C-alpha positions in Angstrom: 93.6 100.5 104.4 94.5 104.1 104.0 98.2 103.4 104.7 98.3 100.8 102.0 96.6 103.1 99.6 99.1 105.8 100.4 102.0 103.4 99.9 100.5 102.6 96.4 100.3 106.2 95.5 103.9 106.8 96.6 105.1 103.9 94.5 103.1 105.0 91.5 104.6 108.5 91.9 108.0 106.9 92.1 107.4 104.9 88.9 106.1 108.0 87.2 109.3 109.8 88.2 111.4 107.0 86.8 109.6 107.4 83.4 109.9 111.2 83.6 113.6 111.0 84.5 114.1 108.5 81.8 112.5 110.7 79.2 114.3 113.8 80.5 117.7 112.1 80.4 117.6 111.0 76.8 119.9 113.9 75.9 117.3 115.8 73.9 117.8 119.5 74.1 118.2 122.3 71.5 122.0 121.6 71.2 122.1 117.9 71.0 118.9 116.9 69.3 117.9 114.2 68.7 120.1 111.9 70.7 123.3 112.0 72.6 123.7 108.6 74.4 125.4 105.3 73.5 123.0 102.7 72.2 125.0 99.9 74.0 123.4 98.2 77.0 124.8 99.3 80.3 125.7 97.4 83.5 124.5 98.7 86.9 125.8 97.5 90.2 122.6 97.5 92.4 123.2 99.9 95.2 126.4 101.3 93.7 129.4 100.9 96.0 127.1 99.8 98.9 126.0 96.7 96.9 122.9 94.6 98.0 122.7 94.9 101.7 120.3 95.5 104.6 119.3 99.2 105.2 120.1 100.7 101.8 117.3 102.6 100.1 117.2 100.8 96.8 114.1 102.8 95.5 116.2 105.9 95.9 119.1 104.2 94.2 117.0 103.1 91.2 115.5 106.6 90.8 118.9 108.2 90.8 120.3 105.5 88.4 117.5 105.8 85.9 116.9 105.5 83.0 117.0 101.7 82.6 116.6 100.2 79.1 115.9 96.8 77.8 119.1 94.7 77.7 120.7 96.6 80.5 122.2 94.4 83.1 121.7 94.7 86.9 124.5 93.2 89.0 123.6 92.1 92.5 126.7 91.8 94.7 126.4 90.6 98.3 128.5 88.6 100.7 128.0 84.9 100.9 126.4 83.5 104.1 128.5 83.7 107.2 128.0 84.0 111.0 128.6 87.7 111.0 126.7 88.9 107.9 123.0 88.9 107.0 122.1 86.3 104.3 120.7 87.8 101.1 119.0 86.6 98.0 117.2 88.2 95.1 113.5 87.5 94.2 111.1 88.9 91.7 107.5 89.7 92.8 104.6 89.4 90.3 102.8 92.6 91.0 102.6 96.0 92.7 100.5 94.7 95.6 103.0 92.0 96.5 105.8 94.6 96.2 104.1 97.1 98.5 103.4 94.5 101.1 106.6 92.5 100.7 104.3 89.5 100.1 106.6 86.6 99.1 103.9 84.0 98.5 104.3 84.2 94.7 107.9 85.4 94.6 110.3 83.8 92.1 113.8 83.3 93.5 116.3 84.4 90.8 119.5 84.4 92.9 120.2 82.3 96.0 122.3 83.2 99.1 125.6 82.3 97.4 125.1 83.7 93.9 125.9 87.3 94.9 129.5 86.6 95.8 132.5 87.4 93.7 131.5 89.3 90.5 127.8 89.1 91.6 124.6 87.8 90.1 123.7 89.3 86.7 120.1 90.0 85.6 119.4 91.2 82.1 116.2 93.3 81.7 114.5 91.4 78.9 111.9 92.7 76.4 109.5 89.9 77.1 108.5 91.7 80.3 107.6 94.8 78.4 104.2 95.5 79.8 105.0 95.6 83.5 107.8 96.7 85.8 110.3 94.3 87.4 109.8 94.2 91.2 113.0 93.1 92.9 113.3 92.2 96.6 115.4 90.4 99.1 113.3 87.5 100.2 115.3 86.5 103.3 113.7 86.1 106.8 110.2 85.9 105.4 110.2 89.4 104.0 111.9 91.1 106.9 114.7 92.4 104.7 112.1 93.8 102.3 109.8 95.3 104.9 112.3 96.7 107.5 115.6 96.7 105.6 114.0 98.4 102.5 115.7 95.9 100.2 113.3 96.4 97.3 113.0 98.4 94.2 111.1 98.5 90.9 112.5 99.0 87.4 110.3 99.9 84.4 112.8 99.5 81.5 112.3 101.6 78.3 113.0 100.8 74.7 116.5 102.1 73.9 116.3 105.0 71.4 118.4 104.5 68.3 120.9 107.1 67.3 120.3 108.7 63.9 
């Protein structure tokens, strides 16, 4: 029980850091007030040059890549199934508890094992999900990739500030 509680606190701290980093990175300082960023949506390749693969710390990647705004696009790139590569997919989990425990019972598959090949699978952060974070995981091997391979991350997109 204590371990799960500690996991929850760590994740809440990570989400708070995302929001804090997001607010800090708006470009607001005494020289550039009030805004110094493009208002155009951005594209992020999940994992950067490492793409979507087993063993990469995606929570760390998401914290370093923040802030994320509504209408930004996440691109999941991964190799199609083969005898020499792990199979990957992308699923959304409905809540923090499912995310912390890599509980896939209520997961929604958004990209199957073949959709990450080539240019990758694109996911747009929509405004309709405004009230809660997106919880992304690899759902392969009954959650093994999520639990052991740390193939999971949360994104809490912000409203994009408008330039004056």
